[in-house]
C-alpha positions in Angstrom: -33.6 -6.3 20.1 -35.7 -9.3 19.2 -37.4 -9.1 15.8 -40.9 -9.2 17.3 -40.1 -6.2 19.4 -38.5 -4.5 16.4 -41.7 -5.0 14.4 -43.8 -3.5 17.1 -41.5 -0.4 17.3 -41.5 0.1 13.6 -45.3 -0.3 13.3 -45.8 2.1 16.2 -43.7 4.7 14.4 -45.7 4.7 11.2 -48.3 7.3 10.2 -51.8 6.2 11.4 -53.1 5.6 7.8 -50.0 3.6 6.8 -50.1 1.7 10.2 -53.7 0.6 9.5 -52.7 -0.7 6.0 -49.7 -2.6 7.5 -51.8 -4.1 10.3 -54.5 -5.3 8.0 -52.0 -7.4 6.2 -50.6 -9.0 9.4 -47.0 -8.9 8.0 -44.7 -11.1 10.0 -41.2 -9.8 9.1 -39.5 -6.4 9.1 -39.1 -6.6 5.3 -42.8 -7.3 4.7 -43.7 -4.4 7.0 -41.4 -2.1 5.0 -42.8 -3.3 1.7 -46.4 -2.8 2.9 -45.6 0.6 4.2 -44.0 1.7 1.0 -47.0 0.4 -1.0 -49.4 2.3 1.2 -47.4 5.4 0.8 -47.3 5.0 -3.0 -51.0 4.4 -3.1 -51.5 7.8 -1.7 -52.8 7.1 1.8 -54.0 10.5 3.1 -52.2 12.1 6.0 -54.1 14.0 8.7 -52.4 17.2 7.6 -53.6 16.6 4.0 -57.2 16.3 5.4 -56.9 19.5 7.4 -55.4 21.4 4.5 -58.2 20.2 2.2 -60.8 21.2 4.7 -59.3 24.7 5.0 -59.3 25.0 1.2 -63.0 24.1 1.0 -63.8 26.6 3.7 -61.9 29.3 1.9 -63.7 28.5 -1.3 -67.1 28.7 0.4 -66.2 32.0 2.0 -65.1 33.4 -1.4 -68.4 32.4 -2.9 -70.3 34.2 -0.2 -68.7 37.5 -1.0 
């Protein structure tokens, strides 16, 4: 598989928040994409499931305060 196609497949398989970070940097090799993705993950890029879990916790807290 050509490297350009390989880069596209790798980027498409990343979590959306990490993909955005990688695309902003316009990385031109697989190694640079990997490094950028690792950095984004280490920086704590939020996952959609984290956002949903956080929203549920806030709702639960609000409901507890109402009772």
